[in-house]
C-alpha positions in Angstrom: -64.0 117.8 52.8 -63.4 119.1 49.3 -61.6 116.0 48.3 -64.7 113.8 49.2 -66.8 116.2 47.2 -64.4 115.8 44.2 -64.6 112.1 44.6 -68.4 112.2 44.5 -68.6 114.3 41.4 -65.7 112.3 39.8 -67.5 109.0 40.4 -70.8 110.4 39.3 -69.5 111.8 36.1 -67.6 108.8 35.1 -70.7 106.6 35.7 -72.8 108.7 33.3 -72.1 107.7 29.7 -68.5 109.0 29.7 -66.1 106.2 30.3 -63.8 108.2 32.6 -61.9 106.1 35.2 -62.4 106.9 38.8 -60.1 104.3 40.2 -57.2 106.7 40.3 -59.1 109.1 42.7 -60.4 106.2 44.8 -57.1 104.5 45.0 -54.9 107.5 45.8 -57.3 108.6 48.5 -57.5 105.1 50.0 -53.8 104.4 50.0 -52.7 107.9 51.3 -54.1 107.1 54.8 -55.4 110.7 55.0 -59.0 109.8 54.3 -61.5 107.4 55.8 -61.8 104.3 53.6 -65.3 103.6 54.7 -66.4 107.1 53.7 -64.5 106.8 50.4 -66.4 103.5 49.8 -69.8 104.9 50.6 -69.3 108.1 48.5 -67.8 106.3 45.5 -70.6 103.6 45.5 -73.5 105.9 45.9 -72.3 108.4 43.3 -71.6 105.7 40.8 -75.0 104.1 41.5 -76.5 107.5 40.9 -74.7 107.8 37.6 -76.0 104.4 36.5 -79.6 105.6 37.5 -79.1 108.6 35.3 -78.0 106.3 32.4 -81.1 104.2 32.9 -83.3 107.3 32.8 -81.6 108.5 29.6 -82.3 105.0 28.2 -86.0 105.3 29.2 -86.2 108.7 27.4 -84.8 107.1 24.2 -87.6 104.7 24.0 -89.3 107.1 21.5 -86.6 106.1 19.1 -88.4 102.7 18.7 -91.2 104.6 16.8 -88.8 106.2 14.3 -88.9 105.0 10.7 -85.6 103.4 11.0 -86.4 101.2 14.1 -90.1 100.6 13.4 -89.0 97.9 10.9 -87.2 96.1 13.8 -90.2 96.2 16.2 -90.4 92.4 16.5 -86.6 92.1 17.0 -86.6 94.9 19.7 -89.5 93.2 21.5 -87.5 89.9 21.4 -84.4 91.7 22.7 -86.3 93.2 25.5 -87.5 89.8 26.6 -84.1 88.1 26.3 -82.5 91.1 28.1 -84.9 91.0 31.0 -84.6 87.3 31.4 -80.9 86.6 30.9 -78.7 89.4 29.8 -79.6 92.0 32.6 -77.3 90.1 34.9 -74.4 91.6 32.9 -75.2 94.8 34.9 -73.1 93.1 37.7 -70.2 94.3 35.6 -71.6 97.9 35.4 -68.4 99.3 37.0 -66.4 98.4 33.8 -66.7 101.8 32.3 -66.5 101.1 28.6 -69.0 98.2 28.9 -71.1 99.2 32.1 -72.2 102.7 31.1 -73.8 101.6 27.7 -75.4 98.6 29.5 -77.1 100.9 32.1 -78.4 103.0 29.2 -79.6 99.8 27.3 -81.3 98.5 30.5 -83.5 101.7 30.3 -84.0 101.5 26.6 -85.1 97.8 26.8 -87.6 98.6 29.6 -85.9 96.9 32.5 -87.8 97.3 35.6 -86.2 99.9 37.9 -86.3 97.7 40.9 -84.5 94.8 39.3 -82.0 97.3 37.6 -81.3 98.9 40.9 -80.7 95.8 42.9 -78.2 94.4 40.3 -76.4 97.7 40.0 -76.1 98.2 43.7 -74.7 94.6 44.1 -72.2 95.2 41.3 -71.0 98.6 42.4 -70.6 97.7 46.1 -68.6 94.6 45.3 -66.4 96.6 42.8 -65.6 99.5 45.2 -65.2 97.1 48.2 -62.7 95.1 46.2 -61.0 98.3 45.0 -60.7 99.8 48.4 -60.4 97.1 50.9 -59.0 94.1 49.0 -56.8 95.7 46.4 -54.4 97.6 48.7 
């Protein structure tokens, strides 16, 4: 049981800003045969999704930066970036499991005012596909 708890916190922490890799814990637990792969899949997916949600929330809290002297000059460009992001680029969140790229993208989604519903749907699809591949197809 404590190993599943470790997996949960390992996946959660790695999905919140810090680009720590969780594949090692997931892979070792899945190939050892000592743990239920479906439970590993569910725990890793949920905790990673929660980490992305935390990143999105942090991005939402950083919106105040748009009113700082430095960024106020770029108000038009930021608004254009929000429009382009929400229309086209948000689909990059399907790759949110790529730690170095995915974590900042989740943060940026919050900062650029992505709707939570759209963000969540894309994140869930991306994380579920990633962990399914890692646990059930990679072995």
